[in-house]
C-alpha positions in Angstrom: 17.9 -4.1 16.4 18.7 -1.5 13.6 18.8 -3.7 11.2 15.2 -4.8 12.3 13.5 -2.0 11.8 15.3 -1.5 8.1 14.1 -5.0 6.7 10.5 -3.7 8.5 10.5 -0.9 6.5 11.8 -1.8 3.2 9.2 -4.9 3.2 6.9 -2.1 3.8 7.8 -0.4 0.9 8.2 -3.2 -1.4 4.4 -4.2 -0.3 4.0 -0.8 -0.9 4.5 -0.8 -4.1 2.6 -3.8 -5.5 -0.3 -1.3 -4.3 0.2 1.5 -6.4 1.1 -0.7 -8.8 -2.3 -2.2 -9.0 -3.6 1.2 -9.0 -1.8 2.4 -11.7 -2.8 -1.0 -13.7 -6.6 -0.2 -12.8 -6.8 3.4 -14.3 -5.3 2.0 -17.5 -8.4 -1.1 -17.3 -10.8 1.8 -16.0 -12.7 1.8 -20.2 -12.9 -2.1 -20.1 -14.1 -2.6 -16.6 -17.4 -1.6 -15.4 -17.9 0.9 -12.8 -19.4 -1.6 -9.7 -15.4 -3.6 -10.8 -13.5 0.3 -10.3 -15.6 0.6 -7.8 -15.1 -3.4 -6.0 -11.3 -3.3 -7.1 -10.5 0.2 -6.0 -12.4 -0.2 -1.7 -9.9 -4.2 -1.4 -7.4 -1.4 -2.7 -7.9 1.0 -0.2 -7.8 -1.7 2.4 -5.6 -3.0 1.3 -3.0 -0.2 1.5 -5.0 0.2 5.6 -3.0 -3.3 6.3 -0.3 -2.6 5.2 0.6 0.3 7.3 -1.7 -0.9 10.2 2.0 -3.9 10.1 4.5 -1.3 9.4 6.6 0.3 12.0 5.2 3.5 14.1 8.0 6.8 14.0 8.8 7.9 17.3 9.7 11.3 18.3 13.2 10.9 17.9 12.8 10.2 14.2 10.0 12.4 13.5 11.8 15.4 15.1 
């Protein structure tokens, strides 16, 4: 069970790392994108982040403490 939890946390961390890198790329490309493109990409990344957090294991009270 602990291995499965650890694997899930690693999977979530890997997905969040990729989203972070996409944000960095978006910042790099700001000067060549339109406001509309920037807004659309930002919204897509926010939705992607939300979906990742929905699939993440929740912290139990023992772990929180």
